[in-house]
C-alpha positions in Angstrom: 303.6 -105.3 167.9 304.1 -103.9 164.5 304.1 -107.5 162.7 301.1 -108.3 164.2 299.8 -104.9 163.0 300.9 -105.5 159.4 300.0 -109.7 159.5 296.6 -107.8 160.1 296.6 -105.9 157.3 298.2 -108.6 155.1 295.2 -110.6 156.3 292.5 -108.0 155.6 294.0 -106.8 151.8 295.0 -109.7 150.1 291.3 -111.0 150.7 289.7 -107.5 149.3 292.0 -107.7 146.3 290.9 -111.6 145.8 287.7 -110.5 145.8 288.2 -107.8 143.6 289.5 -109.8 141.3 287.0 -112.1 141.3 284.0 -110.1 141.0 285.5 -108.5 138.4 286.2 -111.3 136.3 282.6 -112.3 137.0 280.7 -109.5 136.0 283.3 -109.5 132.9 282.2 -113.3 132.1 278.0 -111.6 132.3 279.0 -109.0 130.2 280.8 -111.9 127.9 277.3 -114.0 128.6 274.7 -111.1 127.6 276.6 -110.0 124.9 276.8 -113.7 123.3 273.3 -114.4 124.3 272.3 -111.2 121.9 273.9 -112.4 119.4 272.6 -116.0 119.5 269.0 -114.5 119.7 269.5 -112.3 116.9 270.6 -115.1 114.2 267.9 -117.3 115.1 265.4 -115.0 114.9 266.7 -114.0 111.3 267.3 -117.7 110.4 263.7 -117.2 110.5 262.8 -113.9 109.1 264.9 -115.6 105.6 262.7 -118.8 105.7 259.7 -116.5 106.3 260.3 -114.3 103.0 261.6 -117.4 100.6 258.8 -118.6 102.1 256.1 -115.8 100.9 258.2 -114.8 97.3 257.8 -118.6 96.6 254.0 -117.5 97.5 254.0 -114.9 95.2 256.2 -116.2 92.6 253.4 -119.1 92.1 250.4 -116.9 92.3 251.9 -114.7 89.3 252.8 -117.5 87.1 249.4 -118.8 86.6 248.4 -115.8 86.3 250.5 -114.7 83.1 249.6 -118.6 82.4 246.0 -117.1 82.0 246.7 -113.5 81.0 248.6 -115.3 78.0 245.3 -117.3 77.3 243.7 -115.9 73.2 240.6 -116.1 75.2 241.3 -113.6 77.3 242.7 -111.5 74.7 239.6 -112.0 72.9 237.1 -110.9 75.8 239.7 -107.4 76.5 239.2 -106.4 72.9 235.1 -106.9 73.4 235.1 -104.7 75.8 236.8 -102.2 73.9 234.6 -102.3 70.6 231.4 -102.9 72.9 229.1 -99.4 73.2 226.7 -99.9 75.5 226.5 -101.1 79.1 224.2 -104.3 78.5 226.4 -105.5 75.7 229.3 -104.6 78.6 227.0 -106.5 81.0 226.6 -110.0 78.8 230.1 -109.8 77.8 231.5 -109.2 81.1 229.0 -112.6 82.2 231.0 -114.5 79.7 234.0 -113.4 81.2 233.8 -114.4 84.6 232.2 -117.8 83.9 235.8 -118.0 82.1 237.6 -116.9 84.9 235.7 -119.0 87.2 236.7 -122.3 85.2 240.5 -121.2 85.3 240.7 -119.9 89.3 238.5 -122.2 90.8 241.3 -123.9 93.4 241.7 -120.9 94.6 239.5 -119.6 97.8 238.1 -116.0 98.1 239.7 -114.3 95.5 238.5 -111.2 92.8 239.4 -110.2 89.4 239.6 -107.5 87.2 240.6 -106.2 83.4 241.8 -103.3 83.9 243.2 -100.7 81.4 245.9 -97.9 80.5 244.0 -95.5 81.5 243.5 -97.1 84.7 239.3 -98.0 83.8 237.4 -101.3 85.6 236.9 -103.5 81.4 236.4 -106.8 83.9 235.6 -107.5 87.2 234.1 -110.3 88.9 231.4 -107.1 90.8 229.3 -105.3 87.5 229.4 -102.5 89.8 233.2 -102.1 89.3 232.4 -101.3 85.1 233.6 -98.7 83.7 235.2 -96.9 87.2 238.4 -95.9 87.5 239.6 -98.4 90.0 240.2 -97.7 93.8 244.4 -99.7 93.7 245.2 -98.1 90.4 244.6 -94.7 91.8 246.8 -95.1 94.6 249.5 -97.3 93.0 249.6 -95.2 89.3 254.0 -96.3 90.2 253.4 -99.7 89.9 250.8 -100.3 87.3 252.7 -98.5 85.0 255.1 -101.1 85.1 252.0 -103.7 84.1 251.9 -101.5 80.8 255.5 -101.8 80.2 255.6 -105.5 79.9 256.2 -106.7 83.5 254.3 -108.6 86.5 252.8 -106.3 89.7 252.3 -107.6 92.9 250.8 -105.0 96.0 250.2 -106.5 99.0 247.4 -106.3 101.2 245.1 -102.9 101.0 241.9 -102.5 101.7 239.3 -102.3 98.5 236.4 -101.9 98.3 233.8 -105.6 97.1 230.3 -106.1 96.7 229.0 -108.2 99.2 229.8 -111.7 97.4 226.1 -113.2 97.5 224.7 -110.1 95.5 225.9 -109.3 92.3 224.0 -106.1 92.6 225.3 -102.4 92.2 226.2 -100.7 95.1 227.7 -97.7 96.1 231.5 -97.1 97.6 230.5 -95.9 100.7 228.1 -98.9 100.9 230.3 -101.7 100.0 232.3 -103.9 102.7 236.3 -102.9 102.2 238.4 -106.3 102.5 241.9 -107.0 102.7 243.4 -108.0 100.2 246.4 -108.8 97.7 246.9 -108.5 94.3 248.7 -109.8 91.5 248.7 -108.8 88.4 250.0 -109.8 84.6 250.1 -107.4 81.0 247.7 -108.8 78.1 249.2 -108.4 74.8 247.6 -108.4 71.7 249.1 -110.1 68.5 251.3 -107.2 67.4 253.0 -108.0 71.2 251.5 -104.4 72.9 250.2 -103.9 76.2 246.6 -103.2 75.9 244.9 -104.3 79.1 246.2 -105.1 82.8 245.1 -108.6 84.5 244.1 -108.3 87.9 243.6 -110.8 90.7 243.2 -110.1 94.4 243.6 -112.5 97.2 242.6 -112.7 100.9 245.9 -112.8 102.6 244.4 -114.5 105.6 243.9 -117.8 103.9 247.6 -117.9 102.6 249.7 -114.7 103.2 249.5 -114.3 106.6 249.2 -117.9 107.5 253.3 -118.1 106.2 254.0 -115.3 108.9 252.7 -117.1 111.8 254.8 -119.8 111.5 257.5 -117.7 112.4 256.5 -117.2 116.0 258.9 -118.0 118.3 257.8 -119.0 121.9 254.8 -117.2 123.9 255.8 -114.0 122.2 257.7 -113.9 118.9 255.7 -112.9 116.2 256.8 -112.2 112.7 255.0 -109.5 110.6 255.5 -107.3 107.7 254.4 -103.7 106.8 254.3 -101.7 103.9 255.7 -98.5 103.0 254.0 -96.4 105.3 254.4 -98.2 108.4 251.5 -99.8 108.0 251.0 -104.0 109.3 250.0 -105.8 106.1 250.2 -109.3 108.2 247.9 -109.9 111.4 249.3 -109.3 114.9 249.6 -111.9 117.7 248.5 -109.5 120.3 245.2 -108.1 118.4 243.0 -108.6 121.9 245.8 -107.2 123.9 246.0 -104.1 121.2 242.1 -103.6 121.8 242.3 -104.2 125.2 244.5 -101.4 125.0 242.3 -99.3 123.0 244.7 -99.3 119.8 242.3 -100.9 118.4 238.5 -101.7 118.1 236.1 -104.4 119.1 235.2 -105.6 115.8 238.3 -104.2 114.1 242.1 -106.2 113.1 245.4 -105.3 113.4 245.9 -106.1 109.6 245.5 -102.0 107.9 244.7 -100.5 111.2 248.1 -100.4 113.2 250.5 -98.4 112.4 254.2 -99.8 114.0 254.6 -96.9 115.7 257.1 -96.4 119.1 254.8 -95.0 122.1 257.6 -94.3 123.6 256.3 -96.4 126.9 255.7 -99.6 127.8 251.7 -100.2 127.1 251.4 -103.2 128.2 252.1 -101.9 131.6 249.4 -99.3 132.2 251.4 -96.7 131.0 250.0 -93.1 129.2 252.4 -92.4 126.2 253.1 -88.9 125.3 251.7 -88.3 121.7 248.9 -89.9 120.2 249.0 -92.6 117.8 249.2 -89.9 114.4 252.1 -88.1 116.1 254.2 -91.0 117.4 257.5 -92.1 115.4 258.4 -95.4 113.7 260.1 -97.5 116.2 263.7 -98.1 115.4 262.8 -101.3 113.3 260.8 -100.0 110.7 262.7 -96.7 110.8 265.8 -99.0 109.5 263.7 -101.8 107.6 262.2 -98.5 105.0 266.3 -97.3 104.6 266.9 -100.5 103.5 269.1 -101.0 107.0 269.5 -103.8 107.7 272.7 -104.3 109.9 272.1 -106.3 113.0 270.9 -104.8 115.8 271.6 -106.6 119.3 270.3 -104.3 122.0 266.6 -104.3 122.8 264.3 -101.8 121.3 260.7 -100.7 121.4 257.9 -102.7 119.3 254.7 -101.2 118.5 253.0 -101.9 122.2 255.9 -100.0 123.9 257.0 -103.9 125.1 261.0 -103.9 125.1 261.8 -106.6 122.4 264.9 -107.9 120.3 264.3 -107.9 116.2 265.8 -108.8 113.1 264.0 -107.0 110.4 264.5 -106.4 106.2 262.8 -105.2 103.0 261.8 -107.3 100.4 261.9 -105.2 96.8 260.1 -108.7 95.2 256.9 -107.9 97.9 256.9 -104.3 98.7 257.4 -105.0 102.4 258.9 -105.3 105.1 259.5 -108.3 107.4 260.7 -108.3 111.0 260.6 -111.5 113.3 260.5 -110.4 117.1 260.7 -111.7 120.3 260.2 -109.8 123.7 263.7 -109.0 125.4 262.6 -111.0 128.6 261.4 -113.9 127.0 264.7 -114.2 124.8 267.2 -113.4 128.0 265.2 -116.0 130.3 268.5 -118.2 129.6 271.1 -115.1 130.4 269.0 -114.0 133.4 269.3 -117.7 135.7 273.1 -117.3 134.1 273.4 -114.1 135.6 271.5 -114.9 139.0 273.6 -118.1 139.4 276.5 -116.1 138.7 275.9 -112.9 141.5 275.2 -116.1 143.7 278.6 -117.5 143.1 280.2 -114.4 143.8 278.3 -113.8 147.6 279.4 -117.4 148.5 282.9 -116.2 147.4 283.0 -113.8 149.2 281.9 -115.5 152.3 284.4 -118.4 151.8 287.0 -116.7 149.8 289.6 -117.5 153.1 289.2 -121.5 152.9 287.5 -122.3 149.5 289.8 -120.9 147.0 288.8 -123.5 144.5 285.0 -123.2 145.3 284.3 -120.4 142.7 285.7 -122.6 139.9 283.3 -125.7 140.6 280.1 -122.6 140.9 281.3 -121.6 137.3 281.8 -124.8 135.4 278.5 -125.9 136.8 276.7 -122.0 135.3 278.0 -122.7 131.9 276.4 -126.5 131.6 273.0 -124.4 132.8 273.8 -121.6 130.6 274.2 -124.2 127.7 271.0 -126.0 128.3 269.0 -123.0 128.1 270.4 -121.9 125.0 269.5 -125.5 123.6 266.6 -124.8 125.0 266.2 -121.6 123.2 267.7 -123.2 119.4 265.0 -126.5 120.2 261.6 -123.8 119.5 263.2 -122.5 116.5 264.8 -125.6 115.2 261.0 -126.5 115.4 259.3 -123.5 113.8 261.9 -123.6 110.7 261.7 -127.2 109.8 257.9 -126.4 109.9 258.7 -123.8 107.4 260.3 -126.1 105.6 257.8 -128.6 104.8 255.5 -125.2 104.0 258.0 -124.4 101.6 258.9 -127.9 100.1 255.0 -128.2 99.5 254.6 -124.7 98.0 257.9 -126.4 95.7 255.9 -129.3 95.1 252.8 -127.9 93.8 254.8 -125.0 91.5 255.9 -128.0 89.2 252.2 -130.8 89.2 249.8 -129.3 87.3 247.3 -129.4 89.4 244.2 -131.1 87.6 246.3 -134.1 85.8 249.0 -134.3 88.8 251.6 -135.1 86.1 255.2 -132.4 85.5 253.7 -129.3 84.4 255.0 -127.1 81.4 257.1 -125.3 84.4 259.0 -128.7 85.1 259.5 -129.8 81.7 261.0 -126.4 80.0 263.8 -126.8 83.2 264.3 -130.9 82.0 264.1 -130.7 78.5 267.0 -128.3 79.1 268.9 -130.7 81.6 267.9 -133.4 78.9 269.8 -131.4 76.0 273.2 -130.3 77.8 273.5 -134.3 79.4 272.4 -135.3 75.5 275.2 -132.8 74.2 277.7 -134.7 76.7 277.1 -137.9 75.7 276.2 -137.4 71.7 273.1 -139.8 72.6 270.0 -138.7 70.4 267.4 -137.1 72.3 263.4 -136.9 71.0 260.9 -135.3 71.9 257.1 -136.2 71.6 253.8 -134.3 71.3 250.6 -135.3 72.0 247.1 -133.6 70.9 243.5 -135.2 71.7 241.8 -135.1 68.8 238.8 -133.0 68.1 239.0 -132.1 71.9 236.8 -128.8 71.0 233.9 -130.6 69.8 234.1 -133.8 73.5 234.2 -130.0 75.6 231.4 -128.9 73.1 229.1 -132.0 73.6 230.1 -133.4 76.4 231.4 -130.6 78.6 234.4 -129.1 80.6 233.8 -130.8 83.6 233.5 -134.6 81.2 236.3 -132.9 79.7 238.8 -132.4 82.3 238.1 -136.3 83.2 239.5 -137.2 79.8 242.2 -134.8 80.6 243.1 -137.5 83.8 242.5 -140.8 82.0 245.3 -139.4 79.0 247.8 -138.1 81.5 247.4 -141.4 83.3 247.7 -143.6 80.4 250.9 -141.6 79.3 252.6 -142.1 82.3 251.6 -146.3 82.6 253.1 -147.0 78.8 255.8 -144.7 79.3 257.6 -145.9 81.9 261.5 -145.7 81.5 262.9 -144.0 85.0 264.7 -142.2 82.6 261.8 -140.6 80.4 259.8 -137.9 81.4 255.9 -136.5 80.7 254.1 -133.9 81.0 251.1 -131.9 80.3 252.4 -129.2 77.9 248.9 -127.3 77.8 245.0 -127.7 76.7 244.5 -131.2 75.1 248.4 -131.0 74.8 251.1 -133.4 76.7 254.8 -133.9 75.5 257.1 -136.7 76.6 261.5 -136.6 76.6 262.6 -140.2 75.5 266.2 -139.3 76.3 269.3 -141.8 74.0 266.3 -142.9 72.3 266.4 -142.7 68.3 263.8 -141.8 65.9 262.8 -145.9 65.7 262.3 -146.7 69.5 260.5 -143.1 69.8 258.3 -144.1 67.0 257.8 -147.6 68.9 256.5 -145.4 71.9 254.4 -143.3 70.3 252.3 -146.0 68.7 252.9 -148.0 72.0 250.9 -145.0 73.7 248.4 -144.5 70.8 247.5 -147.8 71.0 246.6 -147.8 74.4 244.7 -145.0 74.5 242.2 -146.0 71.9 241.5 -149.2 72.9 240.7 -147.7 76.6 237.1 -147.0 73.9 236.8 -143.9 75.8 233.9 -142.6 74.3 234.0 -139.8 71.7 231.0 -140.0 69.3 231.5 -136.7 67.6 235.8 -137.4 66.5 236.2 -137.3 63.0 238.0 -140.8 63.3 236.5 -143.3 65.2 233.4 -143.2 68.0 236.6 -143.3 71.3 239.1 -140.6 72.7 242.4 -140.6 70.1 245.5 -139.1 69.6 247.5 -136.8 67.1 251.5 -137.7 67.9 254.3 -135.6 66.4 258.3 -136.7 67.0 261.2 -135.0 66.3 265.1 -136.8 67.3 268.6 -134.6 67.4 271.9 -135.1 68.5 274.7 -133.5 69.1 275.8 -129.8 68.1 271.9 -130.1 66.4 270.3 -130.3 69.8 268.4 -126.9 70.3 265.4 -126.6 72.6 264.2 -124.6 69.9 264.5 -126.3 66.9 263.4 -130.1 68.6 259.7 -128.5 69.6 258.9 -126.5 65.9 260.1 -129.9 64.5 258.4 -131.7 66.6 255.0 -129.6 66.2 255.5 -129.9 63.1 255.0 -133.5 62.6 251.9 -133.2 65.1 250.5 -130.7 62.4 251.2 -133.1 59.7 249.8 -136.1 61.7 246.4 -134.2 62.5 245.9 -133.0 58.6 246.3 -136.4 57.5 243.7 -137.4 58.9 244.5 -137.8 62.7 245.2 -140.7 65.2 249.1 -141.6 63.8 251.6 -140.8 64.4 254.2 -138.9 62.2 258.1 -138.4 62.6 259.7 -135.1 61.4 262.2 -136.6 59.6 260.0 -139.5 57.3 257.5 -136.3 57.3 260.5 -134.6 55.4 261.0 -137.1 52.8 257.7 -138.0 51.9 
């Protein structure tokens, strides 16, 4: 009898102990899977965030470089000096009219933009809108510290702000309270006088809805993921994916948009579920993400937190000093953990089955466990595929931006920026191989007369034709052709001595003349011609500055000697 009771106890206790051990193992596995899933989610979100930041930085750099090129144009300094010297409003309006016409040519490839020239005291010297003249610029008033950097010789990037603009179809003056406030991204560059002192700032404003926020829209993952930016005040500076929801929740008016209207604050409850927050919008604290980002705390945070709708989300964030904004990529917790929830449900079902069948099916849990691991991997791959698809789109956008930054928009050949990088690379190669390196500088003869008599549009066509002839005439794969600026072009000829460079330059000159492009106002021939300066250096003499100065001096001699000819620096020196 005692033995029978002992067997019953043993048959009860041992299964219970085994069930406890199995339960502990499964709960530990669930905890591990959850932790690993959260880490994977954060890694994926941070990857998207970094690519978005790089794309935004490239967009800003391209626009800043274009603005620096315009600010360096002597015509801008001339307009600025005239504005300072003008003593009547009518004279200022005439000068501003000429400046607007000049800027419209320079920035015609940009859509929906504005431009200003601002004095060190913040006064508008020139503007797209006549009503701005003579007034203290509102952006300068609110970003005085940033503007001080321009007048110290640095470029400026101001993330989206509301800026007052006149009706684009009217050039009439308007009171400030009658003007539209439009979200605008500003970039700025200093205008230097001939003494290399900053006399004013050239500012351009762009509609962030056209390009800036489209880049962040590419960072939207799945059904609920979004990537957005915010400023130092925690104010949203990009479009929100949930604009319609925000209007339904009463956080936005029917005609309002989230950009520059929504502050990234924590309502304390999930507003989407219809719960009522205890604090109004003005009193709410920043979300955990915004609070940490503004403190430059970018350490990984694997748990969920409430976003500005109160919805639990996972996120990654960073603060970009270059752009002056914070960036965040978030996805709703429920969507992000869909794979984990499935896995957890399956694990718990397995545990229930094990409890029922543990005595007869000791090995069944192992089979289920393996099965659920495969399920987890499948769901994780689905999430990773979504991230990969978005990543590829962002990489393609980055590649297109890189290509645009290295091409001259008019002639579609390499621009001056790519030329500078290529010349440095070829000089280094020539020094290693002890081969000569030749630089050709081309200048279209009497091009100003062509523009004055045929018009700038026809002048652009001539630039395109000359670029095409250069490309077709200089055919070695190692050679490099670029537009240097204005009517000047350059060609880099690696492993080419003076004689070879002269033959190439003469071939180009003859081909351009043979094209017989009409130019009856030329002082040389009744067709378009070019003058060419050549410089060739090798070994220790090779220097970027010296090489260009020699070629430029030879070009000067070619133009001084009657144009439509080729002069090399060595031959020029020896007479």
